[in-house]
C-alpha positions in Angstrom: -7.4 15.9 -10.3 -7.3 16.7 -6.4 -7.9 14.1 -3.7 -8.7 14.9 0.0 -6.6 13.2 2.7 -6.7 12.8 6.3 -3.9 12.6 8.6 -3.7 11.3 12.3 -0.9 12.1 14.5 -1.8 9.6 17.5 0.5 10.8 20.8 0.7 10.2 23.8 -0.4 13.6 25.1 -2.4 14.5 22.0 -4.2 13.5 18.9 -4.3 15.7 15.7 -6.2 15.2 12.6 -5.8 17.0 9.5 -7.9 16.8 6.5 -6.8 18.3 3.3 -6.9 18.9 -0.2 -3.9 17.4 -2.6 -3.5 18.8 -6.1 -0.3 18.4 -8.4 1.5 17.7 -4.9 0.5 21.0 -3.3 -1.5 20.4 0.4 -4.5 22.7 1.1 -5.8 22.3 4.7 -9.0 22.3 5.2 -9.8 21.8 8.7 -8.1 20.2 12.0 -9.4 18.6 15.2 -7.0 18.2 18.4 -7.9 16.2 21.5 -6.6 15.2 24.5 -4.9 11.7 24.5 -6.5 9.1 26.4 -5.7 5.2 26.6 -1.9 6.3 25.1 1.4 5.8 27.2 4.8 6.6 25.8 3.3 5.9 22.4 1.6 2.9 22.9 -2.3 2.2 22.9 -2.9 1.2 26.9 -6.8 1.0 26.1 -8.4 0.7 23.0 -12.0 2.1 24.1 -10.5 5.0 25.7 -8.0 5.9 22.4 -10.9 5.4 20.0 -13.0 7.7 21.4 -10.1 10.5 21.8 -9.4 9.7 18.1 -12.9 9.9 17.3 -12.9 13.5 18.8 -10.5 14.9 16.9 -11.3 13.5 13.8 -15.3 14.7 13.8 -13.8 18.1 14.8 -11.7 18.3 12.0 -14.6 16.7 9.6 -17.1 19.7 10.7 -14.5 22.3 9.8 -13.7 20.9 6.5 -17.5 19.7 5.4 -15.8 16.3 4.4 -17.2 13.2 5.1 -13.8 11.2 4.0 -13.3 7.5 6.0 -9.9 6.4 5.6 -6.3 8.2 6.9 -3.0 7.8 7.0 -1.7 7.3 10.3 1.5 7.9 12.7 2.9 5.0 14.5 5.3 5.7 17.4 9.2 4.4 17.5 8.6 3.0 21.0 8.7 -0.5 19.5 10.1 0.4 16.2 13.4 -1.9 15.1 15.7 -0.9 12.1 17.7 -3.6 10.0 19.3 -3.3 7.3 19.6 -5.5 3.4 20.7 -5.8 0.2 19.3 -7.2 -2.7 20.9 -7.9 -6.4 18.9 -8.5 -9.5 20.4 -9.3 -13.2 19.0 -6.7 -16.1 17.5 -8.9 -18.7 16.5 -6.2 -21.5 19.5 -3.6 -20.6 17.2 -0.8 -19.2 16.0 0.0 -15.7 12.1 0.1 -15.3 10.0 -0.1 -12.5 9.7 -3.6 -12.8 13.4 -3.8 -12.4 13.6 -1.5 -9.5 10.4 -3.1 -7.2 12.1 -6.6 -7.8 15.4 -5.6 -6.3 13.5 -3.7 -3.9 11.3 -6.8 -3.2 14.5 -9.3 -3.0 16.2 -6.6 -0.1 13.3 -7.4 2.1 12.8 -11.3 0.7 17.0 -11.9 2.0 16.0 -10.0 5.6 15.4 -12.0 8.7 12.4 -9.9 10.0 11.2 -11.6 13.1 8.0 -13.4 13.2 6.7 -11.3 15.8 7.3 -8.2 13.7 5.5 -6.6 10.5 7.5 -4.7 8.3 6.1 -0.5 8.3 9.0 0.8 5.6 11.6 -0.6 3.3 13.9 3.0 2.3 16.8 2.5 -0.1 19.5 4.3 0.8 22.2 3.5 -2.0 21.6 2.1 -5.5 24.3 0.3 -7.2 24.0 0.0 -11.2 27.0 -2.6 -12.5 30.0 -1.0 -10.8 28.9 2.6 -10.2 27.9 3.1 -6.3 25.6 6.0 -5.2 23.8 6.4 -8.1 20.7 8.9 -6.9 17.5 7.3 -9.1 18.6 4.1 -11.5 15.2 4.8 -13.4 15.8 4.5 -17.0 19.7 3.7 -16.8 21.2 0.9 -19.1 22.9 -1.5 -16.9 23.2 -5.6 -16.5 23.2 -5.8 -12.8 21.7 -4.0 -10.1 22.0 -3.7 -6.0 20.3 -2.0 -3.5 20.7 -1.3 0.1 17.8 -0.6 2.3 17.2 0.2 5.7 13.6 -1.9 7.0 11.7 -0.6 9.7 9.3 -2.8 12.0 7.5 -2.4 14.3 5.4 -5.1 16.8 2.8 -7.1 15.0 0.7 -6.5 18.7 1.5 -2.6 18.7 0.3 -2.2 15.1 -2.7 -4.2 15.6 -3.9 -2.7 18.7 -3.5 0.9 16.5 -6.0 -0.6 14.1 -8.3 -2.1 16.2 -8.4 1.8 18.1 -8.7 3.4 14.5 -11.1 1.3 13.2 -13.1 1.6 16.3 -13.2 5.7 15.2 -14.8 4.9 12.4 -12.1 5.0 10.2 -10.1 2.5 7.9 -6.0 3.0 7.4 -4.6 3.5 4.2 -0.9 4.4 5.1 0.9 4.0 8.5 3.9 6.4 8.7 6.8 5.7 11.6 6.3 9.1 13.9 9.8 10.1 13.5 9.9 9.8 9.9 7.0 12.1 9.6 8.8 14.7 11.3 12.1 14.3 9.4 9.7 14.9 6.1 7.7 17.8 7.1 11.4 19.5 8.7 14.5 19.0 6.2 15.0 20.8 3.5 16.8 19.9 0.4 20.6 20.9 1.1 20.1 19.0 4.7 18.9 16.2 2.8 22.2 16.4 0.7 24.5 17.2 3.4 23.1 14.6 6.1 21.0 15.6 9.2 20.0 14.1 12.8 15.9 15.4 13.5 15.2 15.2 17.2 11.5 15.3 18.2 10.8 16.0 21.6 7.3 15.4 22.5 5.2 14.9 25.5 6.0 11.4 26.6 8.9 10.7 24.2 11.6 11.8 22.2 12.6 10.5 18.9 15.8 10.7 17.0 16.1 9.8 13.0 19.4 10.1 10.9 18.6 11.0 7.2 21.8 10.5 5.1 22.3 9.5 1.3 18.7 9.1 0.3 16.7 8.4 3.5 16.6 7.6 7.0 19.7 5.1 8.5 18.9 5.0 11.7 15.8 5.6 14.4 16.1 5.7 18.1 13.4 6.3 21.0 13.6 7.6 24.5 10.5 7.3 27.1 11.1 10.8 28.3 9.4 14.1 27.2 8.2 17.3 28.4 5.6 15.7 30.8 8.4 14.3 32.6 9.3 17.9 33.6 6.1 18.9 34.6 5.9 15.7 37.1 9.4 16.5 38.7 7.9 20.4 39.0 5.4 18.6 41.0 7.1 16.5 43.4 10.0 19.1 44.0 7.7 22.0 44.4 4.7 19.9 45.7 2.5 21.3 44.0 -0.5 20.0 41.7 0.2 19.1 38.0 -1.6 21.3 36.4 0.0 24.3 38.4 3.5 22.6 37.6 2.5 22.6 34.3 1.7 26.5 34.0 5.0 27.2 36.2 7.1 25.4 32.9 5.3 27.3 30.5 5.9 30.5 31.8 9.1 30.4 33.4 10.7 27.6 32.0 14.1 29.2 30.8 17.4 26.9 30.2 19.8 30.2 30.2 18.8 33.1 33.3 18.0 31.8 36.4 16.3 34.3 39.2 16.0 34.5 42.5 12.2 35.8 42.6 10.4 33.5 44.7 6.9 32.8 43.5 3.3 31.7 45.6 2.5 28.0 44.7 -0.6 25.8 46.2 0.4 22.6 48.0 -0.8 19.7 47.2 -3.8 18.3 49.2 -3.8 21.7 51.0 -5.8 24.4 49.3 -5.4 26.9 51.9 -1.9 27.5 52.5 0.9 28.6 50.0 4.2 27.9 49.5 6.8 30.2 48.2 9.1 28.9 45.8 12.7 30.6 44.3 13.2 30.3 40.7 16.2 29.4 41.1 14.7 26.0 42.1 12.6 26.0 39.2 15.6 26.4 36.7 17.5 23.6 37.9 14.4 21.2 37.9 13.9 21.7 34.0 17.5 22.1 33.0 18.6 18.8 34.5 15.8 16.8 33.2 16.2 18.3 29.4 20.3 18.1 29.7 19.9 14.1 30.6 17.4 13.6 27.6 19.9 15.4 25.5 22.9 13.7 26.8 21.0 10.2 26.2 20.2 10.9 22.2 23.7 12.6 21.8 25.1 8.9 23.1 22.7 7.0 20.6 23.9 9.3 17.7 27.3 8.2 18.8 26.0 4.3 18.5 24.6 5.0 15.5 28.0 5.3 13.9 27.0 7.7 11.4 28.1 10.9 13.0 30.5 12.0 10.3 27.6 11.8 7.7 25.6 14.6 9.6 26.7 17.7 7.8 23.8 19.4 8.4 23.9 19.0 12.2 20.8 18.5 14.4 17.3 19.9 14.0 15.2 19.7 17.1 11.2 19.9 16.8 8.3 18.3 18.9 6.7 21.0 21.8 9.4 20.9 24.2 11.6 23.1 21.4 9.2 26.2 23.2 11.4 26.0 26.3 14.1 29.3 26.0 17.4 28.4 25.4 16.8 25.0 24.3 18.6 25.4 21.1 21.7 26.7 23.2 21.8 24.0 25.2 21.8 21.3 22.4 24.4 23.3 21.0 27.0 22.9 24.0 25.6 19.2 24.5 26.1 18.2 20.6 29.7 19.9 20.4 30.9 21.1 16.6 27.5 20.2 15.2 24.8 23.5 14.3 21.5 23.0 15.7 18.1 24.8 14.7 14.7 24.7 15.7 12.4 23.4 12.9 9.6 25.8 11.4 6.5 25.4 9.5 6.6 23.8 6.3 6.5 26.1 3.4 5.2 23.1 1.2 1.2 23.4 2.9 -1.4 25.8 2.3 -4.1 26.9 5.0 -1.6 26.4 7.8 -4.0 27.9 10.7 -1.5 29.5 13.3 -2.0 26.7 15.9 -0.5 23.8 13.2 2.8 26.5 13.0 3.7 24.8 16.2 6.7 22.5 16.2 5.0 20.1 17.9 2.9 19.6 15.0 5.5 18.3 12.4 4.8 14.6 12.7 1.0 15.5 11.5 2.3 17.8 8.4 4.8 15.1 7.8 1.8 12.5 7.2 -0.1 15.1 4.9 3.3 15.5 2.9 4.3 11.8 3.1 0.7 11.0 1.3 1.2 14.0 -1.4 4.5 12.3 -2.4 7.2 13.4 -0.5 7.8 10.0 0.9 11.7 8.4 0.0 11.6 7.2 -3.9 11.2 4.0 -4.9 10.2 2.5 -0.8 8.0 -0.1 -0.4 5.2 1.1 2.2 3.5 -1.3 4.9 0.8 -2.7 2.3 4.1 -4.0 0.3 3.4 -1.3 -2.5 6.4 0.1 -4.0 6.1 4.5 -4.0 7.3 6.3 -7.1 6.3 9.1 -9.2 7.2 8.0 -12.2 4.5 8.2 -14.7 5.1 4.9 -16.5 2.8 1.9 -17.6 4.0 -1.1 -16.5 2.7 -4.5 -16.0 0.9 -5.3 -12.5 3.8 -4.9 -10.3 2.1 -7.5 -7.6 3.0 -10.5 -10.0 6.6 -10.0 -9.1 6.2 -9.6 -5.6 8.3 -11.7 -3.7 6.9 -13.5 -0.5 9.2 -12.6 2.5 7.7 -15.3 5.2 8.1 -19.0 4.8 4.2 -19.0 5.0 3.7 -17.3 2.3 6.5 -19.2 0.4 4.2 -22.4 1.3 1.3 -21.1 -0.1 2.8 -20.5 -3.5 4.0 -24.1 -3.5 0.6 -25.3 -2.5 -0.9 -23.7 -4.7 1.4 -24.8 -7.4 0.7 -28.2 -6.7 -2.9 -28.2 -6.3 -2.8 -26.7 -10.2 -0.6 -29.5 -11.3 -2.8 -31.7 -10.1 -6.1 -30.2 -11.3 -4.2 -30.5 -14.6 -3.4 -34.0 -14.7 -6.8 -34.7 -13.4 -8.5 -33.2 -16.7 -5.7 -34.9 -18.7 -6.6 -38.1 -17.3 -10.7 -38.0 -17.0 -11.5 -41.2 -19.1 -9.2 -43.5 -17.5 -7.2 -41.3 -14.8 -5.6 -45.0 -14.3 -4.8 -45.6 -17.6 -1.2 -44.1 -19.2 -2.7 -44.7 -22.5 -5.9 -43.1 -22.4 -7.4 -40.7 -24.6 -10.5 -38.4 -25.4 -11.3 -37.2 -28.7 -12.9 -34.2 -26.9 -9.3 -32.9 -25.9 -9.3 -32.4 -29.7 -8.3 -28.3 -30.8 -11.7 -26.9 -32.5 -9.9 -25.6 -35.8 -12.8 -24.8 -37.2 -16.5 -23.6 -36.5 -17.4 -25.2 -39.9 -19.2 -28.7 -39.9 -17.4 -30.2 -42.9 -14.3 -30.2 -40.7 -12.7 -33.6 -41.5 -11.2 -33.8 -38.1 -14.7 -33.6 -36.5 -16.2 -35.8 -39.4 -13.0 -38.6 -37.8 -14.1 -37.6 -34.2 -17.5 -38.3 -34.8 -17.2 -41.3 -36.7 -14.8 -43.0 -34.0 -17.2 -41.8 -31.0 -20.6 -44.0 -33.1 -18.1 -47.1 -34.1 -16.7 -47.4 -30.4 
């Protein structure tokens, strides 16, 4: 059975919407739309009305090409206001066999045990290590025999205000949100292969106004960080250094951006505010400006990698993705900064059919990752922002919502209040003759053992009613 899905990457420089069809976990693109970002700076919504217009334009273009009228989407959320914390959950297994119910229970316990700040909302709960009895590093505990199960999770959360503004912007564009995915996580899904998952890898997404770092070791993402620097900052630096308009500086970056070779060639560029005269600029200056900005960004990300304390677990090295990777020589520069670690530029995913040439650009890794996430390429047994357990097991279980553990004090209080109200209703029903009389008794409370009129209990009850 096929399903039509819509993915929207809300970036600082562009909005990309893709409509695709998913059948048996295979993704086939039907249509896409791209618009310039407005009302979004450094990954955060700064103007809901403008950002909504940009989102709507991209969606309408995708709908027109795909011939679909889908009205719900999975959207990306920036790492800008995201935080992570680790937690652990432990449960006993009463029937000795681990089912989806037990896995959900241990995941919800880990979430309940976490100290999530009030102003933050959970987006992902990602399990990276299961323990069954005394056995560590279990890949998949489902179906195992055990008396005790533990899980270590990485909880990714974002500021409630940031998430709320994102929802408002998307809903104003006429779309309901059925999934929210951290942009760095989505990029990782689109670029990491199975060997790299096994060995451990870091993914660096170098975007227009922001750069993200995520580290994948074990079964899932263990660390994520954000840097408010992207390729647009190179354009701004060039504009100021060369005294030329931003659009001209952007063209210079695309045409002459080279991090390896330098040249003494001089190019003529228009001057800001003076259309009649031109200024001669050496390409050596262009190279120096671009090199210093890219080197600075990569150095900060290298320090973040050291700070994660996971560097020794990254056997597969670094994957670079995002629009900035189109600069010549960026892999070689990154190789020199991330010494003794292999570095590669991400290529388009083989798991997606009907990929337009335009979408094979590394700048679209995030939106392709959203499609793959929705098709089932997410971390096994993660809890998403709707508090649902995501898994690929075909099983018949009780409603998992029945065993959801409240993760806020308010939810706990609501449950207590509900139980108290139920008790009060029960007491009131039992005492409906004389609520104050402890010996009060009602013949109406007698069970109806039989529908026959000759039931002796019914006769006794009827006689007693007439008598009294």
